[in-house]
C-alpha positions as CSV (number, residue, x, y, z in Angstrom):
1,M,0.9,13.0,-11.9
2,A,-0.5,15.4,-14.5
3,G,-2.6,13.2,-16.7
4,Q,-0.5,10.1,-16.1
5,M,-2.1,7.0,-14.5
6,V,-0.5,5.7,-11.4
7,E,-0.7,1.9,-11.1
8,I,-0.1,0.2,-7.7
9,R,0.2,-3.5,-7.0
10,W,-0.2,-4.7,-3.4
11,H,1.3,-7.9,-2.2
12,A,0.0,-9.4,1.1
13,R,-1.4,-12.3,2.8
14,G,-5.1,-12.7,3.4
15,G,-6.1,-10.8,6.6
16,Q,-3.5,-8.1,6.3
17,G,-5.9,-5.6,4.8
18,A,-4.5,-5.2,1.2
19,K,-7.9,-5.5,-0.3
20,T,-9.2,-2.8,2.0
21,A,-6.2,-0.6,1.4
22,A,-6.4,-0.9,-2.4
23,M,-10.1,0.0,-2.5
24,F,-9.8,2.6,0.3
25,L,-7.1,4.5,-1.6
26,A,-9.1,4.5,-4.8
27,E,-12.2,5.8,-3.0
28,A,-10.1,8.5,-1.1
29,V,-8.8,10.1,-4.3
30,L,-12.3,10.5,-5.7
31,K,-12.8,13.3,-3.1
32,K,-9.9,15.2,-4.8
33,G,-11.7,15.0,-8.2
34,K,-9.4,12.2,-9.5
35,F,-10.5,8.8,-10.8
36,G,-9.7,5.7,-8.8
37,Q,-10.1,2.0,-9.2
38,G,-9.3,-0.6,-6.5
39,F,-9.8,-4.3,-6.5
40,P,-8.3,-7.6,-5.2
41,E,-7.1,-10.8,-6.7
42,Y,-7.2,-13.9,-4.6
43,G,-5.6,-17.3,-5.0
44,P,-6.9,-19.8,-2.4
45,E,-9.3,-17.6,-0.4
46,R,-8.1,-18.1,3.1
47,R,-6.4,-16.1,5.8
48,G,-2.7,-16.2,5.4
49,A,-2.7,-17.1,1.7
50,P,-0.8,-14.8,-0.7
51,M,-3.0,-12.3,-2.4
52,R,-2.7,-9.2,-4.6
53,G,-4.6,-6.0,-4.7
54,F,-4.6,-3.3,-7.4
55,T,-5.2,0.4,-7.4
56,R,-5.3,2.8,-10.3
57,I,-5.4,6.6,-9.9
58,S,-5.7,9.0,-12.8
59,E,-6.8,12.5,-13.7
60,K,-8.8,11.0,-16.6
61,P,-11.5,8.3,-16.6
62,I,-10.0,4.8,-16.3
63,R,-11.0,2.5,-19.1
64,R,-8.7,-0.4,-18.2
65,H,-10.2,-3.1,-15.9
66,C,-7.5,-5.8,-15.9
67,M,-4.8,-6.7,-13.4
68,I,-1.8,-4.5,-13.2
69,E,1.1,-6.3,-14.9
70,N,3.7,-3.5,-15.0
71,P,3.1,-1.4,-11.8
72,G,4.9,1.9,-11.2
73,I,4.6,1.2,-7.4
74,V,4.7,-2.1,-5.6
75,I,3.6,-2.2,-1.9
76,I,4.6,-5.3,0.0
77,L,2.7,-5.8,3.3
78,D,4.4,-9.1,4.2
79,P,8.2,-9.2,3.8
80,T,8.2,-13.1,3.6
81,L,6.5,-12.8,0.2
82,M,9.8,-11.4,-1.2
83,D,11.3,-14.9,-0.6
84,S,8.4,-16.7,-2.4
85,P,8.8,-17.1,-6.2
86,A,5.0,-17.8,-6.3
87,A,4.2,-14.4,-4.9
88,A,6.1,-12.8,-7.8
89,C,6.6,-9.4,-6.1
90,D,9.1,-8.5,-8.9
91,A,6.9,-9.5,-11.8
92,G,6.7,-6.9,-14.5
93,V,8.9,-4.3,-12.7
94,G,12.1,-2.7,-13.6
95,A,14.4,0.3,-13.1
96,G,12.4,3.2,-11.6
97,T,9.7,1.0,-10.0
98,I,9.0,2.3,-6.5
99,F,8.8,-0.4,-3.7
100,V,7.3,0.3,-0.3
101,V,8.1,-2.7,1.9
102,N,6.8,-3.4,5.4
103,T,10.0,-4.7,7.0
104,T,12.5,-3.9,9.8
105,D,15.3,-5.0,7.4
106,S,17.7,-2.3,6.0
107,I,17.2,-0.8,2.6
108,E,20.3,-2.7,1.3
109,A,19.0,-6.1,2.6
110,T,15.5,-5.4,1.1
111,Q,17.0,-4.3,-2.3
112,K,19.1,-7.5,-2.3
113,K,16.0,-9.7,-1.6
114,L,14.0,-8.0,-4.3
115,G,16.8,-8.3,-6.8
116,V,15.4,-5.6,-9.1
117,E,18.1,-3.5,-10.7
118,G,17.4,0.2,-10.4
119,A,14.3,-0.1,-8.3
120,I,13.6,2.7,-5.7
121,V,13.2,0.9,-2.4
122,H,11.6,2.4,0.8
123,T,10.9,0.5,4.0
124,V,8.8,1.1,7.1
125,D,7.9,-1.1,10.1
126,A,4.2,-0.9,9.4
127,T,3.4,-4.0,11.5
128,G,5.2,-2.5,14.5
129,I,3.4,0.8,14.0
130,A,0.0,-1.0,13.8
131,L,0.7,-3.0,17.0
132,D,1.7,0.2,18.8
133,T,-1.3,2.3,17.6
134,I,-4.2,0.0,17.1
135,G,-3.1,-3.1,19.0
136,R,-3.4,-5.4,16.0
137,P,-0.8,-6.5,13.4
138,I,-2.7,-5.1,10.4
139,P,-0.3,-3.0,8.3
140,N,-2.6,-1.7,5.6
141,M,-3.3,1.8,6.7
142,P,0.3,2.5,7.9
143,M,1.4,1.4,4.4
144,I,-0.8,4.0,2.8
145,G,0.7,6.6,5.1
146,A,4.1,5.5,4.0
147,L,3.1,5.6,0.4
148,L,2.1,9.2,0.6
149,A,5.6,10.1,1.8
150,V,7.0,8.9,-1.6
151,K,4.1,9.7,-4.0
152,D,1.9,12.8,-4.0
153,L,-1.5,11.1,-4.3
154,L,-3.2,12.8,-1.3
155,T,-2.0,15.0,1.5
156,L,-1.8,13.3,4.9
157,K,-4.7,15.5,6.0
158,E,-6.9,14.3,3.0
159,L,-6.0,10.7,3.9
160,Q,-6.9,11.2,7.6
161,D,-10.2,12.9,6.6
162,A,-11.0,10.0,4.3
163,L,-10.2,7.6,7.2
164,V,-12.6,9.4,9.5
165,E,-15.3,9.4,6.9
166,Q,-15.0,5.8,5.8
167,L,-14.3,4.2,9.1
168,G,-16.6,6.4,11.2
169,S,-19.7,4.4,11.0
170,K,-18.0,1.0,11.2
171,F,-15.4,1.3,14.0
172,S,-15.0,2.8,17.5
173,Q,-13.4,6.1,18.0
174,A,-10.4,4.3,19.6
175,V,-9.8,2.3,16.3
176,I,-10.2,5.5,14.2
177,D,-7.7,7.4,16.4
178,G,-5.3,4.4,16.3
179,N,-5.4,4.4,12.5
180,L,-5.0,8.2,12.3
181,A,-1.9,7.9,14.5
182,A,-0.6,4.9,12.4
183,V,-0.8,6.7,9.0
184,E,1.0,9.7,10.5
185,R,3.7,7.7,12.1
186,A,4.4,5.6,9.0
187,N,4.5,8.7,6.9
188,K,7.2,10.2,9.1
189,E,9.1,6.9,9.8
190,L,9.5,5.8,6.2
191,V,13.1,4.9,5.5
192,S,14.5,5.8,2.1
193,A,17.9,5.1,0.4
């Protein structure tokens, strides 16, 4: 990533934690001396409605403050959004775009749904992992753990330290422990072509 900006677009439904994940990841890289920017974009602001989040990470100050139209990485927290033309998960992407998709479908089936020639597709059952580890179907933190398996933005330890620091004053130790286990499992259980 030497000097190059990483632009990540998150696709989710309201309540799945994409806003939190986009902002959390941006804040976490600050500890490594990098620059980070994370923000959401909502349509109708309600739980279950499609929404997008954005994260930029760079070695240099980030001067751009617009939505990410041509992401290098697309993270899809809700696989049903791949079937929705309105969600436009494939907008502005092309060969070489990395997709990390929360699904139990195969890589081949996911590639076919996305329909992006030359895309690099990875899958993980983030919802299943979240249910197992924190008892709630919120796939955001497992998806960050999976992302770190394909892109060197933080080490797993740095992510876990950031989780403890940022969640420590807001959540119980059980929730923190569940999230720590979720990111580690997703990092190890990511499926790649």
